[in-house]
C-alpha positions in Angstrom: 0.0 0.0 0.0 2.9 2.4 0.8 4.3 1.8 -2.7 0.9 2.4 -4.3 0.6 5.7 -2.3 4.0 6.8 -3.6 2.9 6.1 -7.2 -0.4 8.1 -6.7 1.5 11.0 -5.2 4.0 10.9 -8.0 1.5 11.0 -10.8 -0.5 13.6 -9.0 2.5 15.9 -8.8 3.2 15.1 -12.5 -0.4 16.1 -13.3 0.0 19.4 -11.5 3.3 20.2 -13.2 1.8 19.3 -16.6 -1.2 21.6 -16.0 1.1 24.4 -14.9 3.3 24.0 -18.0 0.3 23.8 -20.3 -1.3 26.9 -18.8 2.0 28.8 -19.0 2.4 27.9 -22.7 -1.1 28.7 -23.5 -3.3 30.6 -21.0 -6.4 29.3 -22.7 -5.9 26.1 -20.8 -7.4 27.8 -17.7 -10.3 29.2 -19.5 -13.7 28.1 -18.2 -14.7 26.5 -21.5 -11.5 24.5 -21.8 -11.5 23.4 -18.2 -15.2 22.4 -18.5 -14.5 20.3 -21.6 -11.4 18.7 -20.0 -13.3 17.7 -16.9 -16.1 16.3 -19.0 -13.7 14.2 -21.0 -12.1 12.9 -17.8 -15.5 11.8 -16.7 -16.3 10.1 -20.1 -13.0 8.2 -20.3 -12.6 7.6 -16.5 -15.7 5.5 -16.2 -14.6 2.7 -18.5 -11.0 3.1 -17.4 -12.1 2.0 -13.9 -13.4 -1.2 -15.4 -10.2 -1.7 -17.5 -8.1 -1.2 -14.3 -10.1 -3.8 -12.4 -9.5 -6.3 -15.1 -5.8 -5.5 -15.3 -5.5 -5.9 -11.5 -6.6 -9.5 -11.9 -3.8 -10.0 -14.5 -6.1 -9.7 -17.5 -6.7 -7.2 -20.3 -9.8 -5.9 -22.2 -9.4 -4.9 -25.8 -13.1 -4.7 -26.6 -14.0 -1.4 -24.9 -14.3 0.7 -28.0 -16.3 -1.8 -30.0 -18.6 -2.4 -27.1 -19.2 1.4 -26.8 -20.0 1.4 -30.5 -22.4 -1.5 -30.2 -24.2 -0.2 -27.1 -24.4 3.3 -28.6 -26.0 2.0 -31.8 -28.5 -0.1 -29.9 -29.3 2.9 -27.6 -29.9 5.2 -30.6 -32.0 2.6 -32.4 -34.1 1.8 -29.3 -34.9 5.4 -28.7 -35.2 6.8 -32.2 -36.5 3.8 -34.3 -38.1 1.4 -31.8 -39.5 4.3 -29.7 -38.8 2.6 -26.4 -39.0 4.6 -23.2 -35.5 5.7 -22.1 -35.4 3.6 -18.9 -36.1 0.5 -20.9 -33.5 1.4 -23.5 -30.9 2.1 -20.8 -31.7 -1.3 -19.1 -31.3 -3.0 -22.4 -27.9 -1.5 -23.0 -26.6 -2.2 -19.5 -27.9 -5.8 -19.7 -26.1 -6.3 -23.0 -22.9 -4.9 -21.7 -23.0 -6.9 -18.5 -23.8 -10.1 -20.5 -20.8 -9.4 -22.8 -18.5 -8.9 -19.8 -19.7 -12.1 -18.3 -19.0 -13.9 -21.6 -15.5 -12.6 -21.5 -15.1 -13.9 -18.0 -16.6 -17.2 -18.9 -14.1 -17.9 -21.8 -11.2 -16.7 -19.7 -12.0 -18.8 -16.6 -13.9 -21.8 -18.0 -12.5 -22.3 -21.5 -9.0 -21.2 -20.2 -8.5 -18.8 -23.2 -6.1 -15.9 -23.0 -7.8 -12.6 -22.1 -6.0 -11.0 -25.0 -7.5 -13.4 -27.5 -11.0 -13.3 -26.0 -11.3 -9.6 -25.9 -9.6 -9.2 -29.3 -12.3 -11.3 -30.8 -14.8 -9.2 -28.9 -13.3 -6.1 -30.5 -13.8 -7.5 -33.9 -17.2 -9.2 -33.3 -18.9 -6.2 -31.6 -17.7 -3.8 -34.2 -19.0 -6.0 -37.0 -22.4 -6.5 -35.3 -22.7 -2.8 -34.7 -22.1 -2.1 -38.4 -24.5 -4.9 -39.4 -27.5 -3.9 -37.4 -27.0 -0.2 -38.2 -26.5 -1.0 -41.9 -23.2 1.0 -41.6 -25.3 4.2 -41.2 -24.8 6.8 -38.5 -27.5 6.7 -35.8 -28.6 9.7 -33.9 -31.3 10.8 -31.4 -33.1 13.3 -33.6 -36.3 11.3 -33.8 -36.3 10.2 -30.1 -39.0 11.6 -27.8 -39.1 11.9 -24.1 -35.4 11.7 -23.5 -34.8 15.1 -21.9 -34.3 13.5 -18.5 -31.8 11.0 -19.9 -30.0 13.7 -21.9 -29.8 15.8 -18.8 -28.4 12.9 -16.8 -25.8 12.0 -19.5 -24.7 15.5 -20.6 -26.1 18.0 -18.2 -24.5 19.6 -15.2 -24.7 19.3 -11.4 -23.4 22.1 -9.2 -21.5 23.4 -12.2 -19.8 20.1 -12.9 -20.4 18.0 -16.0 -22.6 15.0 -15.3 -20.1 12.5 -16.7 -17.5 13.8 -14.1 -20.1 13.6 -11.3 -20.9 10.0 -12.3 -17.2 9.2 -12.4 -16.7 10.6 -8.9 -19.7 8.5 -7.6 -18.5 5.4 -9.2 -14.9 6.0 -8.1 -16.0 6.3 -4.5 -17.9 3.0 -4.7 -15.1 1.3 -6.5 -12.6 2.6 -3.9 -14.6 0.9 -1.1 -14.9 -2.3 -3.2 -11.2 -2.5 -4.0 -9.6 -1.2 -0.9 -12.0 -1.8 1.9 -13.7 -5.1 1.1 -12.9 -8.7 1.2 -13.7 -8.9 -2.5 -11.1 -6.3 -3.2 -8.5 -8.3 -1.3 -9.5 -11.3 -3.4 -9.0 -9.4 -6.6 -5.5 -8.3 -5.6 -4.6 -11.8 -4.4 -5.7 -13.4 -7.6 -3.7 -10.9 -9.6 -0.5 -11.5 -7.6 -0.7 -15.3 -7.7 -3.8 -17.0 -9.0 -2.7 -20.5 -8.0 -1.8 -19.5 -4.5 -5.1 -17.7 -4.1 -6.9 -20.8 -5.3 -5.1 -22.9 -2.7 -6.1 -20.4 0.0 -9.7 -21.1 -0.7 -10.6 -18.2 -3.0 -13.0 -19.0 -5.8 -10.6 -17.5 -8.4 -12.9 -18.2 -11.3 -15.7 -16.2 -9.8 -13.5 -13.4 -8.8 -11.9 -13.0 -12.3 -15.3 -13.5 -14.1 -16.8 -10.8 -11.9 -14.1 -8.3 -12.8 -14.9 -8.7 -16.5 -18.6 -8.4 -15.7 -18.1 -5.2 -13.8 -15.9 -3.9 -16.6 -18.7 -4.6 -19.0 -21.2 -2.7 -16.9 -18.9 0.3 -16.6 -18.4 0.2 -20.4 -22.2 0.2 -20.9 -22.5 3.3 -18.7 -19.7 5.0 -20.7 -21.4 3.9 -23.9 -24.5 5.8 -22.9 -22.5 8.9 -21.8 -20.3 9.0 -24.9 -23.3 8.5 -27.3 -24.9 11.7 -25.9 -21.6 13.5 -25.9 -21.2 12.9 -29.6 -25.0 13.1 -30.2 -24.6 10.4 -32.9 -23.0 7.0 -33.3 -21.1 6.0 -36.4 -20.7 2.2 -36.1 -17.5 2.1 -38.2 -15.4 4.5 -36.1 -17.3 5.3 -32.9 -15.1 4.4 -29.9 -12.0 3.6 -32.0 -9.0 3.0 -29.8 -10.9 3.7 -26.5 -9.4 0.5 -25.1 -6.0 2.0 -25.5 -7.1 5.1 -23.5 -8.4 2.8 -20.7 -5.2 0.7 -20.6 -3.0 3.8 -20.7 -5.0 5.5 -17.9 -4.8 2.3 -15.8 -1.0 1.9 -16.4 -0.4 5.6 -15.7 -2.4 5.2 -12.5 -0.2 2.5 -11.2 -1.9 -0.7 -12.3 0.7 -3.3 -13.0 0.2 -5.2 -16.2 1.4 -8.2 -14.3 -1.6 -7.9 -12.1 -2.0 -7.7 -8.4 -1.5 -4.0 -8.1 -3.5 -0.8 -8.6 -5.7 1.8 -7.1 -8.9 3.6 -8.0 -7.5 7.0 -7.1 -4.5 6.3 -9.3 -6.7 5.3 -12.3 -8.7 8.6 -12.0 -5.5 10.6 -11.8 -4.1 8.6 -14.7 -7.1 9.4 -16.8 -6.8 13.1 -16.0 -3.1 13.0 -16.9 -3.9 11.4 -20.2 -6.6 13.9 -21.1 -4.4 16.9 -20.1 -1.6 15.5 -22.3 -4.0 15.4 -25.3 -5.1 18.9 -24.4 -1.5 20.0 -24.4 -1.0 18.6 -27.9 -4.0 20.5 -29.1 -3.3 23.8 -27.4 0.3 23.9 -28.6 -0.8 23.4 -32.2 0.9 20.1 -32.6 -0.5 17.8 -35.3 -3.3 15.9 -33.8 -2.0 12.7 -35.5 0.7 12.7 -32.8 -2.0 12.0 -30.1 -1.5 8.3 -30.4 2.3 8.7 -30.5 2.1 10.6 -27.2 -0.2 7.9 -25.7 2.1 5.1 -26.8 5.1 6.9 -25.3 3.2 7.4 -22.1 2.3 3.7 -21.8 5.9 2.7 -22.5 7.1 5.1 -19.8 4.5 3.8 -17.4 5.6 0.2 -18.0 9.3 1.1 -17.6 8.5 3.0 -14.3 6.6 -0.1 -13.1 9.6 -2.3 -13.9 12.0 0.0 -12.1 9.8 0.1 -9.0 9.5 -3.7 -9.1 13.3 -4.2 -9.4 14.1 -1.7 -6.7 11.5 -3.2 -4.3 12.9 -6.7 -5.0 16.5 -5.6 -4.3 15.4 -3.9 -1.1 13.6 -7.1 0.1 16.8 -9.1 -0.6 18.9 -6.7 1.4 16.5 -6.8 4.4 16.5 -10.6 4.2 
């Protein structure tokens, strides 16, 4: 826990420095409009990043986030605009689908013993294809939907001056913090990530723990899918949510989640998401070609993995000396 706290403090200081540098280079960074949009994006990307982080803590990975957002977004738009369902029913449908898909990932990983990379990579391809098929590769919007003012307000409105996606992220982060850091289930998650075989011999139902992590990740992706669909106000099945899984992985790694599993924190994931969004904002405000966004993200993930390796090596040497 002490090591995790050091990582959280370190990335928080890095976030403050980055904000200061960005604001110094371009004062528009601290404008109300830019800060509002930045906080909104942190909320949108932070929700599914929490789910990705949970899966990474168990030693897994989820590459299907973007395609699942596209599929749930298309289904939400069609349910509201073409099938004319009430918004609570449409939301329940979307969340039920995302939870089911998350459970399917967990089933294949734990029961069929398939690698999480392969399972979720197949999901990435399948969900994108299904989204394009049911939408006939046509962009879906909410122009013909009626009675969705409440849902639109919940998804893209404001509360106490804060964008609703960010408020939802804060609520979910508080819940996930208690789940991961103050519950037996959270201890099981960390134990399974550190050593699944040892956890199984300790009496932990490792299959259930891992499957539940993928299921929760599916649920959080469904929530994100709804929020992002209203943020973009339309869903293009061919490119909606492209590379979102990389944002989630990058945010989790930046936040201190080890790709080896068994380590991570909710606060770190939220800070990692904020750091990633500010980095992208820095690229935009400095007039750097937007095509470099992914180069920046790749460099950030690489640095995060290298830092994790350095922390692990230093901790191992310290333990050897103490022994």
